[in-house]
N, C-alpha and C positions, 0 to 999 in steps of 0.2 A: 691684208697684211697684218700679221700679229706683231705686237711690240713686246719687247722684254719687260719684265715687271718693273724695272727701275725707270723705264721711260716716262711714266706718269709722274714719278717723283721728280725727275730731272726737269720735266716740262713745267711743273708747278714751281720749282725753285727759280727757273728762268723767268716766269711770269712775275713772281714776287720781286726778283732782283730788278727787273725793268720797271715795275710799279714803284719801287723804292726810289730809283733814280728820277723817274718822271715826277713823282710827288714833290721831291725836294726842288726840282727845277721849276715846276709849273704850279705848285700849290695843290691843296687837296681838292679844289674844284676844277683844276686844270685837266688832268688826264682822265678820260673816260675809259670804260671797259674796252671799247673798240681800239682806242689808241694804244693801250697797254698790250692788248693781244697782238696788234699789228707789230709793235716793237719786239714782241716775242716770236714773231714769225707764224702766228696763228690767226684764225678767224674768231670774231667775237662769239660766234655760236658755240665754241668749245669752252667758254668761260665756266659754265656751271658744271662741267665735268671735273673741274678742279676746285671750285669754291662754292659754298652754300649761298654766299651773298657778297655784295661789294664791300660791306663792312668787314667781312672776314679777310678779304684781300687787303683792305686798308690797314687793319691792325697788324697783319703779317708784314706788310711793306714797311710800315713805320718801325717795327721791331728789327727788320732787316737793315733799315737805314742806320739805326743805332749800332747794330753789329758791324756794319761796314765802317762806320766812323771809329769804332773801338779798335778795329784792326790797325788803323793809322796810329792811334795813340799807344797801342801795345808795342810799337817799335821803341818806345821809351823805357821798356822794362829794365834795360841794362844801365840806365842812368841812375846814379845814386839817389836814394829816396829824397834827400834834402834838396837836390837840384831838379828832380823830375817835374815838379809842379811848374818850375820856371821854364823848362823846355816845353811843357804843355802849353803854357801861356804864349810862348813865341810861335809855336806851331799853329795853335788855334787862331791867333790874331795875325796870321800871315796873309799877304795878298792872294796867295794861291787858294787858301780856304775861302776867302771872301769872294773871289772871282768864280768859284765853282760850287754853287749851292747844290748842284745835282749829286755831288760826291761828298759833301760836307756834313756837318752836324745837323741832324733833323730838328733839334731845338731851335737853332738860329734860323732855320728855313721855315719851320712850320708851327712854332709854339702858339701864336694867336689862333690859328685855325684848329689846332688840336684842342685848345681850350673850349672851342665851340662845337666840338664833335660829340657824338652820342656817348653816353656814360660808359658803355662797354668798350669803346675805343679808348677813352680817357683812362679807364682802369688798367687796360693792358699797357698803355704808354707809361702810366705812373709806375707800374711794376718794373718796366724796363729802365726807367729813369732811376728808380730806387737801386737797381743793380749797379748803374753807373755811379751813383753817389757812393755806394758801399766800396766800390773798387777805387775810386779816386780819393776818397777821404783818407785812405791809408797813407798817401804821400803828400797831403796838403800840409802847409806850414801850421805849426801850433804844438803846444806841449801836451795837451790833453785831447782825448777823442772828441769831446764837446767843442773845443776850440778849433780843431781840424775840420769838424763838420760845419761849423759856422763859417770858417774861412772858405770851405768848398762852395757854399751857397753864394758868398760874396764874390768870389773869383769867377765861378761858372756863370752866374747871372750877369756879371759885368762883361765877360767875354761874349756871351750870346747876344747881349744888348748892343755891344760895340759892332759886332759883325752885322747885325740887323740894320743899325743906323748907317754903317759904311755902305751897305748894299743899296741904300736909298739914293746915295749920291752918284752923280754921273761922271764927275771928273776924277780921274785916277789920283791926282794929288790930294784932293779932298778926302777921298777914301783912305788914303795912306795916313793922313793926319789923324783921323779917328782911330785907326788901328794902332799907330805908333803912340798916340797919347794914352790910350788905355793900357797898352802893353807896358809902357814906361811907368805909368801910375801903379799898376799892380806889382810890378817887380820892385819898385821902390817902397811900397807900402807894407810889405810883409817880411 
């Protein structure tokens, strides 16, 4: 049976999408090739028809995870610039984001593991993170570009850290305290 030319591209995209979801849910050492391929409706034997290495899939999956999370935040484009960062804080520090790492921000889900990854993986992730920084700095609070960039790093790092800490806690009320405390602090501080 012959496949249309787009079949391989669509299959590869499906594998990357499943890997992105599984990485955020299980961590970088969690999902193996067999698990990702099975989630994609394929056998592990077909992996190397689509990727040269596991690291290639890893870097593409992390980039996909960033892209997935950016789609959520792009819904804020119609919010006035001065208020957009506040809505971003509310959305990022929501119980929904905290409770669903498989569809959330890859930084909150994977940062410590990415920091220990091979240099080629870290370079690709750094480039993707630079893109996020450039997009988000535009609507951060501050009068100058330098001030907005500094505030981005403070706000983003605080949010990712709060999500990470909240995910460690087992009681929903404790998780909510962390999220609410950080949200209120950030909204009151800028």
